[in-house]
C-alpha positions in Angstrom: 193.8 131.2 106.8 190.8 133.4 107.9 189.4 130.3 109.7 192.6 129.9 111.8 192.8 133.6 112.9 190.8 133.3 116.1 192.9 130.3 117.1 196.1 132.1 116.4 195.0 135.1 118.5 194.0 132.8 121.3 197.2 130.9 121.2 199.3 134.1 121.1 197.3 135.5 124.1 198.0 132.4 126.1 201.7 132.5 125.2 202.0 136.1 126.1 200.3 135.6 129.5 202.7 132.6 130.2 205.7 134.7 129.1 204.6 137.6 131.3 204.2 135.4 134.4 207.6 133.9 133.7 209.4 137.2 133.3 207.6 138.6 136.4 208.5 135.6 138.5 212.2 135.9 137.4 212.8 139.7 137.3 210.1 141.2 139.5 206.9 143.2 139.1 208.6 146.2 137.3 209.1 143.9 134.3 205.5 144.4 133.3 206.1 148.1 132.7 209.2 147.4 130.6 207.4 144.8 128.5 204.4 147.1 127.8 206.8 149.8 126.8 208.5 147.5 124.3 205.0 146.5 122.9 204.1 150.2 122.6 207.3 151.0 120.7 206.7 148.1 118.4 203.1 149.3 117.7 204.2 152.9 117.0 206.8 151.4 114.5 204.0 149.5 112.8 201.9 152.6 112.6 204.7 154.5 111.0 205.2 151.7 108.6 201.5 151.9 107.6 201.7 155.6 107.2 204.7 155.1 104.9 202.6 152.9 102.6 200.0 155.8 102.5 197.2 153.8 104.1 196.0 156.5 106.4 192.6 155.1 107.3 194.3 151.9 108.5 196.9 153.8 110.4 194.1 155.8 112.0 192.3 152.6 113.0 195.4 151.0 114.4 196.2 154.2 116.3 192.8 154.3 117.8 193.1 150.7 119.0 196.4 151.6 120.7 194.7 154.1 123.0 193.5 151.6 125.5 197.0 150.0 125.6 198.6 153.4 126.3 196.1 154.0 129.1 196.8 150.6 130.5 200.5 151.1 130.2 200.3 154.4 132.1 198.3 152.6 134.8 200.8 149.9 135.1 203.7 152.4 135.2 202.2 154.4 138.0 200.9 151.3 139.7 197.1 152.5 139.6 194.5 149.8 139.2 191.8 152.3 138.3 193.7 153.6 135.3 194.4 150.0 134.2 190.7 149.3 134.5 189.9 152.4 132.4 192.1 151.0 129.7 190.3 147.8 129.7 187.0 149.7 129.6 188.3 151.7 126.7 188.6 148.5 124.7 184.9 147.8 125.0 184.2 151.4 123.9 186.7 151.9 121.1 186.5 148.4 119.5 182.8 148.6 118.4 183.3 152.1 117.0 186.3 151.0 115.0 184.4 147.9 113.7 181.6 150.1 112.4 184.2 152.4 110.7 185.8 149.3 109.1 182.5 148.0 107.9 181.5 151.4 106.6 184.8 151.9 104.7 185.5 148.2 103.7 186.3 149.0 100.1 188.8 151.8 101.0 191.5 149.5 102.4 
């Protein structure tokens, strides 16, 4: 299964882009803000579920990886390209830090 994970991620990314383009063409540009809000609510529900299983380090890492999504969602909501770009930039800042934390604490998951 680990061999297929990059392909699953790539396929899901393509499907989500196609779905987003379809929804925007059908319902308008404001649909992006609604879709990102639904994704954020689902992500918060996942973090709460992780906290309920008492895996606090995993919940912390997932919460940190949600920060760029939240910043991007705010940028989409207020229609500000610079804030959206800051969200994308945060991915490249936070992801390596979280990867180091994961590698350091590998046995604690």
